[in-house]
N, CA, C and O atoms as a Tinker XYZ file with bonds, in Angstrom:
   424  protein
     1  N    107.920000   70.258000  125.518000    73     2
     2  CA   106.774000   69.578000  124.945000    64     1     3
     3  C    107.287000   68.344000  124.200000    63     2     4     5
     4  O    108.118000   68.444000  123.297000    81     3
     5  N    106.784000   67.209000  124.590000    73     3     6
     6  CA   107.211000   65.971000  123.957000    64     5     7
     7  C    105.992000   65.261000  123.387000    63     6     8     9
     8  O    104.998000   65.063000  124.085000    81     7
     9  N    106.072000   64.878000  122.116000    73     7    10
    10  CA   104.968000   64.205000  121.445000    64     9    11
    11  C    105.445000   62.809000  121.062000    63    10    12    13
    12  O    106.513000   62.645000  120.473000    81    11
    13  N    104.645000   61.813000  121.403000    73    11    14
    14  CA   104.965000   60.438000  121.017000    64    13    15
    15  C    104.487000   60.246000  119.580000    63    14    16    17
    16  O    103.308000   59.987000  119.339000    81    15
    17  N    105.410000   60.374000  118.630000    73    15    18
    18  CA   105.059000   60.286000  117.219000    64    17    19
    19  C    104.560000   58.905000  116.831000    63    18    20    21
    20  O    103.776000   58.768000  115.891000    81    19
    21  N    105.000000   57.895000  117.536000    73    19    22
    22  CA   104.582000   56.529000  117.210000    64    21    23
    23  C    103.123000   56.264000  117.563000    63    22    24    25
    24  O    102.528000   55.312000  117.058000    81    23
    25  N    102.548000   57.087000  118.418000    73    23    26
    26  CA   101.156000   56.873000  118.799000    64    25    27
    27  C    100.172000   57.604000  117.883000    63    26    28    29
    28  O     98.962000   57.404000  117.991000    81    27
    29  N    100.682000   58.448000  116.983000    73    27    30
    30  CA    99.819000   59.220000  116.095000    64    29    31
    31  C     99.546000   58.452000  114.807000    63    30    32    33
    32  O    100.397000   57.708000  114.320000    81    31
    33  N     98.339000   58.646000  114.259000    73    31    34
    34  CA    98.027000   58.017000  112.971000    64    33    35
    35  C     98.491000   58.941000  111.843000    63    34    36    37
    36  O     98.993000   60.037000  112.092000    81    35
    37  N     98.318000   58.487000  110.605000    73    35    38
    38  CA    98.823000   59.225000  109.442000    64    37    39
    39  C     98.237000   60.634000  109.361000    63    38    40    41
    40  O     98.985000   61.591000  109.161000    81    39
    41  N     96.931000   60.785000  109.509000    73    39    42
    42  CA    96.321000   62.113000  109.369000    64    41    43
    43  C     96.794000   63.063000  110.467000    63    42    44    45
    44  O     96.971000   64.256000  110.220000    81    43
    45  N     96.999000   62.542000  111.675000    73    43    46
    46  CA    97.502000   63.388000  112.754000    64    45    47
    47  C     98.946000   63.817000  112.482000    63    46    48    49
    48  O     99.321000   64.957000  112.760000    81    47
    49  N     99.754000   62.901000  111.939000    73    47    50
    50  CA   101.131000   63.250000  111.591000    64    49    51
    51  C    101.183000   64.286000  110.469000    63    50    52    53
    52  O    101.991000   65.213000  110.515000    81    51
    53  N    100.323000   64.129000  109.462000    73    51    54
    54  CA   100.293000   65.095000  108.359000    64    53    55
    55  C     99.837000   66.460000  108.847000    63    54    56    57
    56  O    100.357000   67.485000  108.407000    81    55
    57  N     98.858000   66.477000  109.760000    73    55    58
    58  CA    98.395000   67.741000  110.325000    64    57    59
    59  C     99.512000   68.394000  111.138000    63    58    60    61
    60  O     99.701000   69.610000  111.089000    81    59
    61  N    100.242000   67.578000  111.880000    73    59    62
    62  CA   101.361000   68.088000  112.670000    64    61    63
    63  C    102.428000   68.685000  111.749000    63    62    64    65
    64  O    102.989000   69.736000  112.056000    81    63
    65  N    102.710000   68.026000  110.627000    73    63    66
    66  CA   103.682000   68.532000  109.660000    64    65    67
    67  C    103.221000   69.878000  109.096000    63    66    68    69
    68  O    104.018000   70.808000  108.972000    81    67
    69  N    101.933000   69.979000  108.754000    73    67    70
    70  CA   101.387000   71.234000  108.227000    64    69    71
    71  C    101.508000   72.347000  109.261000    63    70    72    73
    72  O    101.898000   73.468000  108.935000    81    71
    73  N    101.171000   72.032000  110.507000    73    71    74
    74  CA   101.258000   73.031000  111.574000    64    73    75
    75  C    102.702000   73.480000  111.800000    63    74    76    77
    76  O    102.964000   74.661000  112.029000    81    75
    77  N    103.628000   72.536000  111.735000    73    75    78
    78  CA   105.042000   72.869000  111.928000    64    77    79
    79  C    105.542000   73.755000  110.789000    63    78    80    81
    80  O    106.228000   74.747000  111.034000    81    79
    81  N    105.206000   73.406000  109.548000    73    79    82
    82  CA   105.627000   74.218000  108.404000    64    81    83
    83  C    105.098000   75.637000  108.517000    63    82    84    85
    84  O    105.807000   76.601000  108.229000    81    83
    85  N    103.838000   75.757000  108.939000    73    83    86
    86  CA   103.229000   77.075000  109.097000    64    85    87
    87  C    103.929000   77.865000  110.202000    63    86    88    89
    88  O    104.187000   79.060000  110.050000    81    87
    89  N    104.234000   77.197000  111.307000    73    87    90
    90  CA   104.904000   77.869000  112.425000    64    89    91
    91  C    106.301000   78.318000  112.033000    63    90    92    93
    92  O    106.737000   79.398000  112.433000    81    91
    93  N    107.006000   77.510000  111.261000    73    91    94
    94  CA   108.354000   77.873000  110.825000    64    93    95
    95  C    108.314000   79.087000  109.905000    63    94    96    97
    96  O    109.141000   79.989000  110.035000    81    95
    97  N    107.370000   79.117000  108.985000    73    95    98
    98  CA   107.311000   80.251000  108.060000    64    97    99
    99  C    106.924000   81.544000  108.778000    63    98   100   101
   100  O    107.460000   82.602000  108.450000    81    99
   101  N    106.020000   81.490000  109.736000    73    99   102
   102  CA   105.668000   82.714000  110.465000    64   101   103
   103  C    106.818000   83.158000  111.362000    63   102   104   105
   104  O    107.046000   84.356000  111.530000    81   103
   105  N    107.544000   82.198000  111.939000    73   103   106
   106  CA   108.704000   82.546000  112.752000    64   105   107
   107  C    109.768000   83.214000  111.896000    63   106   108   109
   108  O    110.359000   84.212000  112.307000    81   107
   109  N    110.013000   82.674000  110.719000    73   107   110
   110  CA   111.001000   83.260000  109.823000    64   109   111
   111  C    110.618000   84.688000  109.453000    63   110   112   113
   112  O    111.485000   85.561000  109.410000    81   111
   113  N    109.355000   84.942000  109.190000    73   111   114
   114  CA   108.907000   86.286000  108.845000    64   113   115
   115  C    109.057000   87.230000  110.031000    63   114   116   117
   116  O    109.454000   88.381000  109.850000    81   115
   117  N    108.746000   86.765000  111.248000    73   115   118
   118  CA   108.917000   87.604000  112.441000    64   117   119
   119  C    110.394000   87.930000  112.661000    63   118   120   121
   120  O    110.736000   89.063000  113.002000    81   119
   121  N    111.273000   86.939000  112.466000    73   119   122
   122  CA   112.705000   87.177000  112.632000    64   121   123
   123  C    113.223000   88.152000  111.577000    63   122   124   125
   124  O    114.046000   89.018000  111.875000    81   123
   125  N    112.744000   88.009000  110.363000    73   123   126
   126  CA   113.144000   88.904000  109.281000    64   125   127
   127  C    112.715000   90.333000  109.596000    63   126   128   129
   128  O    113.488000   91.272000  109.410000    81   127
   129  N    111.488000   90.495000  110.072000    73   127   130
   130  CA   110.978000   91.822000  110.404000    64   129   131
   131  C    111.748000   92.418000  111.574000    63   130   132   133
   132  O    112.034000   93.615000  111.576000    81   131
   133  N    112.091000   91.596000  112.575000    73   131   134
   134  CA   112.864000   92.082000  113.719000    64   133   135
   135  C    114.242000   92.553000  113.263000    63   134   136   137
   136  O    114.726000   93.583000  113.732000    81   135
   137  N    114.877000   91.815000  112.356000    73   135   138
   138  CA   116.184000   92.213000  111.834000    64   137   139
   139  C    116.073000   93.519000  111.053000    63   138   140   141
   140  O    116.922000   94.400000  111.187000    81   139
   141  N    115.044000   93.641000  110.250000    73   139   142
   142  CA   114.838000   94.865000  109.476000    64   141   143
   143  C    114.604000   96.057000  110.397000    63   142   144   145
   144  O    115.135000   97.142000  110.158000    81   143
   145  N    113.813000   95.860000  111.448000    73   143   146
   146  CA   113.575000   96.942000  112.411000    64   145   147
   147  C    114.865000   97.342000  113.121000    63   146   148   149
   148  O    115.107000   98.528000  113.348000    81   147
   149  N    115.702000   96.350000  113.475000    73   147   150
   150  CA   116.966000   96.644000  114.149000    64   149   151
   151  C    117.901000   97.438000  113.240000    63   150   152   153
   152  O    118.573000   98.363000  113.696000    81   151
   153  N    117.945000   97.084000  111.969000    73   151   154
   154  CA   118.787000   97.808000  111.017000    64   153   155
   155  C    118.269000   99.235000  110.836000    63   154   156   157
   156  O    119.057000  100.178000  110.768000    81   155
   157  N    116.977000   99.391000  110.760000    73   155   158
   158  CA   116.378000  100.722000  110.612000    64   157   159
   159  C    116.698000  101.588000  111.832000    63   158   160   161
   160  O    117.036000  102.763000  111.687000    81   159
   161  N    116.593000  101.014000  113.028000    73   159   162
   162  CA   116.905000  101.768000  114.244000    64   161   163
   163  C    118.381000  102.153000  114.297000    63   162   164   165
   164  O    118.721000  103.261000  114.711000    81   163
   165  N    119.257000  101.242000  113.880000    73   163   166
   166  CA   120.688000  101.551000  113.862000    64   165   167
   167  C    120.975000  102.686000  112.884000    63   166   168   169
   168  O    121.777000  103.572000  113.179000    81   167
   169  N    120.333000  102.662000  111.739000    73   167   170
   170  CA   120.524000  103.733000  110.758000    64   169   171
   171  C    120.024000  105.058000  111.326000    63   170   172   173
   172  O    120.679000  106.088000  111.168000    81   171
   173  N    118.870000  105.037000  111.984000    73   171   174
   174  CA   118.322000  106.263000  112.568000    64   173   175
   175  C    119.212000  106.799000  113.684000    63   174   176   177
   176  O    119.324000  108.012000  113.865000    81   175
   177  N    119.844000  105.897000  114.431000    73   175   178
   178  CA   120.744000  106.328000  115.507000    64   177   179
   179  C    121.928000  107.108000  114.958000    63   178   180   181
   180  O    122.517000  107.921000  115.670000    81   179
   181  N    122.282000  106.874000  113.709000    73   179   182
   182  CA   123.377000  107.586000  113.069000    64   181   183
   183  C    122.881000  108.723000  112.174000    63   182   184   185
   184  O    123.670000  109.343000  111.460000    81   183
   185  N    121.588000  108.992000  112.213000    73   183   186
   186  CA   121.035000  110.121000  111.478000    64   185   187
   187  C    120.668000  109.829000  110.036000    63   186   188   189
   188  O    120.542000  110.753000  109.233000    81   187
   189  N    120.497000  108.574000  109.698000    73   187   190
   190  CA   120.137000  108.188000  108.337000    64   189   191
   191  C    118.870000  107.350000  108.350000    63   190   192   193
   192  O    118.460000  106.816000  109.381000    81   191
   193  N    118.267000  107.252000  107.179000    73   191   194
   194  CA   117.191000  106.276000  107.016000    64   193   195
   195  C    117.779000  105.094000  106.257000    63   194   196   197
   196  O    118.818000  105.219000  105.608000    81   195
   197  N    117.124000  103.969000  106.338000    73   195   198
   198  CA   117.600000  102.787000  105.628000    64   197   199
   199  C    117.614000  103.026000  104.132000    63   198   200   201
   200  O    118.491000  102.530000  103.425000    81   199
   201  N    116.645000  103.784000  103.651000    73   199   202
   202  CA   116.580000  104.094000  102.224000    64   201   203
   203  C    117.779000  104.923000  101.789000    63   202   204   205
   204  O    118.327000  104.702000  100.709000    81   203
   205  N    118.193000  105.876000  102.621000    73   203   206
   206  CA   119.347000  106.699000  102.285000    64   205   207
   207  C    120.625000  105.864000  102.190000    63   206   208   209
   208  O    121.478000  106.122000  101.341000    81   207
   209  N    120.749000  104.879000  103.052000    73   207   210
   210  CA   121.965000  104.070000  103.071000    64   209   211
   211  C    122.005000  103.026000  101.967000    63   210   212   213
   212  O    123.067000  102.736000  101.417000    81   211
   213  N    120.859000  102.469000  101.647000    73   211   214
   214  CA   120.844000  101.388000  100.658000    64   213   215
   215  C    120.359000  101.827000   99.294000    63   214   216   217
   216  O    120.625000  101.167000   98.289000    81   215
   217  N    119.650000  102.937000   99.256000    73   215   218
   218  CA   119.068000  103.375000   97.993000    64   217   219
   219  C    117.789000  102.626000   97.669000    63   218   220   221
   220  O    117.226000  102.792000   96.587000    81   219
   221  N    117.327000  101.805000   98.599000    73   219   222
   222  CA   116.128000  101.001000   98.395000    64   221   223
   223  C    115.210000  101.209000   99.592000    63   222   224   225
   224  O    115.667000  101.252000  100.734000    81   223
   225  N    113.930000  101.335000   99.330000    73   223   226
   226  CA   112.954000  101.477000  100.411000    64   225   227
   227  C    112.811000  100.154000  101.139000    63   226   228   229
   228  O    112.937000   99.103000  100.512000    81   227
   229  N    112.551000  100.165000  102.451000    73   227   230
   230  CA   112.305000   98.919000  103.177000    64   229   231
   231  C    111.134000   98.162000  102.557000    63   230   232   233
   232  O    110.214000   98.769000  102.008000    81   231
   233  N    111.172000   96.864000  102.647000    73   231   234
   234  CA   110.168000   96.023000  102.002000    64   233   235
   235  C    108.758000   96.319000  102.490000    63   234   236   237
   236  O    107.808000   96.228000  101.713000    81   235
   237  N    108.604000   96.672000  103.760000    73   235   238
   238  CA   107.255000   96.893000  104.261000    64   237   239
   239  C    106.621000   98.166000  103.702000    63   238   240   241
   240  O    105.399000   98.310000  103.741000    81   239
   241  N    107.438000   99.102000  103.178000    73   239   242
   242  CA   106.870000  100.322000  102.617000    64   241   243
   243  C    106.747000  100.240000  101.107000    63   242   244   245
   244  O    106.053000  101.043000  100.483000    81   243
   245  N    107.423000   99.268000  100.532000    73   243   246
   246  CA   107.345000   99.106000   99.089000    64   245   247
   247  C    106.052000   98.424000   98.722000    63   246   248   249
   248  O    105.489000   97.676000   99.521000    81   247
   249  N    105.591000   98.670000   97.549000    73   247   250
   250  CA   104.390000   98.006000   97.088000    64   249   251
   251  C    104.056000   98.454000   95.693000    63   250   252   253
   252  O    104.682000   99.360000   95.142000    81   251
   253  N    103.092000   97.829000   95.148000    73   251   254
   254  CA   102.664000   98.175000   93.806000    64   253   255
   255  C    101.902000   99.497000   93.865000    63   254   256   257
   256  O    100.961000   99.652000   94.644000    81   255
   257  N    102.317000  100.431000   93.041000    73   255   258
   258  CA   101.650000  101.724000   93.016000    64   257   259
   259  C    100.263000  101.561000   92.399000    63   258   260   261
   260  O    100.085000  100.872000   91.394000    81   259
   261  N     99.306000  102.202000   93.018000    73   259   262
   262  CA    97.945000  102.129000   92.509000    64   261   263
   263  C     97.720000  103.221000   91.479000    63   262   264   265
   264  O     98.245000  104.329000   91.593000    81   263
   265  N     96.943000  102.889000   90.491000    73   263   266
   266  CA    96.575000  103.879000   89.494000    64   265   267
   267  C     95.476000  104.759000   90.062000    63   266   268   269
   268  O     94.555000  104.255000   90.704000    81   267
   269  N     95.554000  106.058000   89.838000    73   267   270
   270  CA    94.505000  106.935000   90.357000    64   269   271
   271  C     93.213000  106.729000   89.573000    63   270   272   273
   272  O     93.250000  106.402000   88.387000    81   271
   273  N     92.086000  106.917000   90.222000    73   271   274
   274  CA    90.814000  106.754000   89.512000    64   273   275
   275  C     90.619000  107.859000   88.484000    63   274   276   277
   276  O     91.033000  108.998000   88.696000    81   275
   277  N     89.988000  107.514000   87.375000    73   275   278
   278  CA    89.708000  108.477000   86.315000    64   277   279
   279  C     88.221000  108.775000   86.189000    63   278   280   281
   280  O     87.832000  109.820000   85.666000    81   279
   281  N     87.397000  107.858000   86.668000    73   279   282
   282  CA    85.951000  108.003000   86.522000    64   281   283
   283  C     85.277000  107.801000   87.878000    63   282   284   285
   284  O     85.713000  106.984000   88.688000    81   283
   285  N     84.198000  108.566000   88.109000    73   283   286
   286  CA    83.474000  108.498000   89.372000    64   285   287
   287  C     82.000000  108.273000   89.082000    63   286   288   289
   288  O     81.438000  108.861000   88.158000    81   287
   289  N     81.379000  107.408000   89.888000    73   287   290
   290  CA    79.952000  107.123000   89.768000    64   289   291
   291  C     79.182000  108.402000   90.098000    63   290   292   293
   292  O     79.498000  109.063000   91.087000    81   291
   293  N     78.176000  108.767000   89.291000    73   291   294
   294  CA    77.481000  110.040000   89.516000    64   293   295
   295  C     76.639000  110.071000   90.789000    63   294   296   297
   296  O     76.484000  111.132000   91.393000    81   295
   297  N     76.102000  108.945000   91.201000    73   295   298
   298  CA    75.233000  108.933000   92.383000    64   297   299
   299  C     75.977000  108.537000   93.657000    63   298   300   301
   300  O     75.565000  108.906000   94.757000    81   299
   301  N     77.066000  107.790000   93.513000    73   299   302
   302  CA    77.836000  107.359000   94.671000    64   301   303
   303  C     79.304000  107.717000   94.420000    63   302   304   305
   304  O     80.025000  106.939000   93.795000    81   303
   305  N     79.759000  108.882000   94.898000    73   303   306
   306  CA    81.107000  109.351000   94.592000    64   305   307
   307  C     82.220000  108.456000   95.139000    63   306   308   309
   308  O     83.369000  108.575000   94.714000    81   307
   309  N     81.896000  107.563000   96.074000    73   307   310
   310  CA    82.939000  106.682000   96.605000    64   309   311
   311  C     83.262000  105.549000   95.639000    63   310   312   313
   312  O     84.269000  104.864000   95.819000    81   311
   313  N     82.434000  105.337000   94.618000    73   311   314
   314  CA    82.676000  104.287000   93.621000    64   313   315
   315  C     83.421000  104.910000   92.453000    63   314   316   317
   316  O     82.923000  105.822000   91.793000    81   315
   317  N     84.626000  104.401000   92.209000    73   315   318
   318  CA    85.451000  104.943000   91.135000    64   317   319
   319  C     85.971000  103.815000   90.249000    63   318   320   321
   320  O     85.830000  102.634000   90.567000    81   319
   321  N     86.574000  104.212000   89.132000    73   319   322
   322  CA    87.184000  103.263000   88.204000    64   321   323
   323  C     88.407000  103.925000   87.607000    63   322   324   325
   324  O     88.362000  105.104000   87.256000    81   323
   325  N     89.500000  103.189000   87.486000    73   323   326
   326  CA    90.752000  103.738000   86.968000    64   325   327
   327  C     90.778000  103.828000   85.455000    63   326   328   329
   328  O     91.646000  104.494000   84.890000    81   327
   329  N     89.849000  103.175000   84.795000    73   327   330
   330  CA    89.862000  103.149000   83.344000    64   329   331
   331  C     90.634000  101.961000   82.810000    63   330   332   333
   332  O     90.772000  101.798000   81.598000    81   331
   333  N     91.140000  101.129000   83.710000    73   331   334
   334  CA    91.885000   99.940000   83.324000    64   333   335
   335  C     91.068000   98.706000   83.658000    63   334   336   337
   336  O     90.255000   98.711000   84.582000    81   335
   337  N     91.296000   97.661000   82.899000    73   335   338
   338  CA    90.594000   96.417000   83.158000    64   337   339
   339  C     89.175000   96.470000   82.614000    63   338   340   341
   340  O     88.826000   97.333000   81.810000    81   339
   341  N     88.372000   95.526000   83.075000    73   339   342
   342  CA    86.991000   95.457000   82.597000    64   341   343
   343  C     86.197000   96.645000   83.098000    63   342   344   345
   344  O     86.423000   97.141000   84.202000    81   343
   345  N     85.269000   97.093000   82.277000    73   343   346
   346  CA    84.416000   98.213000   82.668000    64   345   347
   347  C     83.450000   97.737000   83.750000    63   346   348   349
   348  O     82.893000   96.644000   83.652000    81   347
   349  N     83.252000   98.563000   84.787000    73   347   350
   350  CA    82.264000   98.200000   85.801000    64   349   351
   351  C     80.852000   98.281000   85.216000    63   350   352   353
   352  O     80.618000   98.937000   84.201000    81   351
   353  N     79.943000   97.614000   85.867000    73   351   354
   354  CA    78.578000   97.534000   85.358000    64   353   355
   355  C     77.925000   98.902000   85.239000    63   354   356   357
   356  O     77.166000   99.139000   84.300000    81   355
   357  N     78.202000   99.808000   86.172000    73   355   358
   358  CA    77.570000  101.130000   86.102000    64   357   359
   359  C     78.031000  101.907000   84.870000    63   358   360   361
   360  O     77.269000  102.715000   84.339000    81   359
   361  N     79.256000  101.682000   84.407000    73   359   362
   362  CA    79.732000  102.311000   83.167000    64   361   363
   363  C     79.021000  101.672000   81.976000    63   362   364   365
   364  O     78.563000  102.372000   81.074000    81   363
   365  N     78.932000  100.351000   81.976000    73   363   366
   366  CA    78.266000   99.648000   80.879000    64   365   367
   367  C     76.807000  100.086000   80.759000    63   366   368   369
   368  O     76.307000  100.319000   79.659000    81   367
   369  N     76.125000  100.194000   81.919000    73   367   370
   370  CA    74.721000  100.604000   81.917000    64   369   371
   371  C     74.565000  102.023000   81.368000    63   370   372   373
   372  O     73.649000  102.298000   80.592000    81   371
   373  N     75.454000  102.911000   81.770000    73   371   374
   374  CA    75.374000  104.301000   81.306000    64   373   375
   375  C     75.630000  104.392000   79.811000    63   374   376   377
   376  O     74.954000  105.143000   79.108000    81   375
   377  N     76.602000  103.634000   79.324000    73   375   378
   378  CA    76.880000  103.648000   77.887000    64   377   379
   379  C     75.721000  103.061000   77.094000    63   378   380   381
   380  O     75.417000  103.532000   75.999000    81   379
   381  N     75.073000  102.036000   77.639000    73   379   382
   382  CA    73.914000  101.447000   76.973000    64   381   383
   383  C     72.758000  102.443000   76.913000    63   382   384   385
   384  O     71.949000  102.412000   75.986000    81   383
   385  N     72.690000  103.328000   77.913000    73   383   386
   386  CA    71.640000  104.338000   77.945000    64   385   387
   387  C     71.992000  105.552000   77.082000    63   386   388   389
   388  O     71.198000  106.486000   76.969000    81   387
   389  N     73.189000  105.539000   76.470000    73   387   390
   390  CA    73.581000  106.624000   75.578000    64   389   391
   391  C     74.421000  107.704000   76.223000    63   390   392   393
   392  O     74.693000  108.724000   75.591000    81   391
   393  N     74.840000  107.511000   77.463000    73   391   394
   394  CA    75.671000  108.502000   78.140000    64   393   395
   395  C     77.127000  108.305000   77.734000    63   394   396   397
   396  O     77.611000  107.176000   77.655000    81   395
   397  N     77.816000  109.408000   77.478000    73   395   398
   398  CA    79.226000  109.343000   77.123000    64   397   399
   399  C     80.059000  109.157000   78.375000    63   398   400   401
   400  O     79.771000  109.764000   79.406000    81   399
   401  N     81.073000  108.337000   78.302000    73   399   402
   402  CA    81.920000  108.043000   79.464000    64   401   403
   403  C     82.653000  109.293000   79.967000    63   402   404   405
   404  O     83.046000  109.351000   81.132000    81   403
   405  N     82.835000  110.277000   79.109000    73   403   406
   406  CA    83.515000  111.512000   79.469000    64   405   407
   407  C     82.774000  112.250000   80.593000    63   406   408   409
   408  O     83.388000  112.992000   81.359000    81   407
   409  N     81.483000  112.049000   80.689000    73   407   410
   410  CA    80.687000  112.718000   81.736000    64   409   411
   411  C     81.042000  112.234000   83.134000    63   410   412   413
   412  O     80.743000  112.913000   84.116000    81   411
   413  N     81.685000  111.052000   83.240000    73   411   414
   414  CA    82.061000  110.501000   84.543000    64   413   415
   415  C     83.508000  110.799000   84.906000    63   414   416   417
   416  O     83.972000  110.402000   85.975000    81   415
   417  N     84.227000  111.493000   84.028000    73   415   418
   418  CA    85.644000  111.784000   84.279000    64   417   419
   419  C     85.806000  112.654000   85.512000    63   418   420   421
   420  O     84.997000  113.537000   85.796000    81   419
   421  N     86.854000  112.378000   86.216000    73   419   422
   422  CA    87.135000  113.136000   87.456000    64   421   423
   423  C     87.943000  114.369000   87.079000    63   422   424
   424  O     88.300000  115.163000   87.950000    81   423
């Protein structure tokens, strides 16, 4: 693929630069993931996990641990709150109506 850069205007060149930067970063991430998968497979071939060998979990399995919910909405059990951060509106409404927050504890 050959592009005549001299025939492009400024906005087309800037768009091309943005597209190239994006392509490079996604390629780097794909290469990184392929290397990580290859290392994991090599470790498994020898009867180990990558975590056992390095003492660190692979990056794709690591993440911020979520806090378990402490309170559940009385009418919709799928709506929960961990008790951290701002109070959801349904908690505020219940407290305004005189309901104790303890009644929503899981």
